[in-house]
N, C-alpha and C positions, 0 to 999 in steps of 0.2 A: 360691432362693425357698422359702419355707416353705409346705408344704401345710396344708390345713385337715383336721382330724380330728374327726369327730363319732362318739360312741359311743351305742349303744342297748342296753339290757339285754333279753334274751329269757329265758324260763324256763330253758333249758338251753344257751344259747350267748351269746356276746358279739359284737355286730355293730358293725363300724367302717366308716363311710362316709368315704373318703379322697379329698378333692378336690385336684386338681393341674392346673396349666396345661398340662403336657406328660406325659400318662400313658404315652406310648410309651417315654419314658426309664426308667420304672419297670419296664416289661415286657420289657426286654432279656433275652436268654438264656432266652426262653420263660417268663418269670415266675419264674425260679428264686429271685430275691431276695424276691419276695412270698411264695412258699412257705416259704422259710427264716424270714422274719419271722413268718408264721403259726405255724410249729412252735415258735419261740422263745417267743411270747406264750402259746401253749397250755401249754407246760411251766411258765411262770411262774405262771399263774393256775389251772392244772389244770381248764380248761373249754374247750369248743369255741369257736372263733373264726371269724367270717365277715368277710372283708375285701372291701369293694366299692369299686372305684376309679372315680371320676367325673372327667370332663374339665371344666375351667372354659373355656367356649366363648370368651369375650372377656376375656382376662386384663387388657387395657388398661382395662376398666371396673370391675375389682375394686379397691376402695379399699386393701386390705391389700397387694396385689401392686404397685400403683402406689407406695405409700409405701416398700416394700422396695426397689423399683427406684431411687427417688430416693436412698435411704440408701446403696445400693451405689455409686451414681455419686459421692456425696460422699466415701465412703471411698476411692474410686479417684482422688481429688483433682480431680474436675471442679468447676468453679465452682458454688456452691450455687444461685445464681439461675438459671444455665443449666440445671442439673439439674431444678429445680422447673418452669421454663418448658417443658422437654421433656416432663415428666410430664403437665403440664396440657394441652399441645397434643395429645399422643397420646390422652389420654382424651377430649378434646373432638372430635377427628377421628373417633373411633369411636362418637360419639353420646351422650356424657355430657351431662346437662343443666347441670351445674355442678361445679366442683372447688374445694376449699378446702385450701390447703397452709399449714402453720405450722411454722416452725423455732423451737424453744424455748430452746436454749442456744447458747453460743458455739460456732461451727463450726470449731474448731481441732483438727486431728488430730495 
């Protein structure tokens, strides 16, 4: 799953808000990967970096994550109608008011 990355400019720092459905997976080894990422970005842009990690509370209601889940199922050779129905049912079960799913091209892998 791809996380969302939002950046904000401050006068003397760059602020990244990083939204992810499972932030605990990013904070393994006491956040060593986050610290390493921060140091790498600071070297590249020669400016202070602030990284804020936020959890997506209900990833089943996030349109981008539902679409990526359906796409991953199709890549894993699940029938595309079944993958779409599962995505729709999961979103509706978690309280979505409606879901629209479209497949645009031939689904041949």
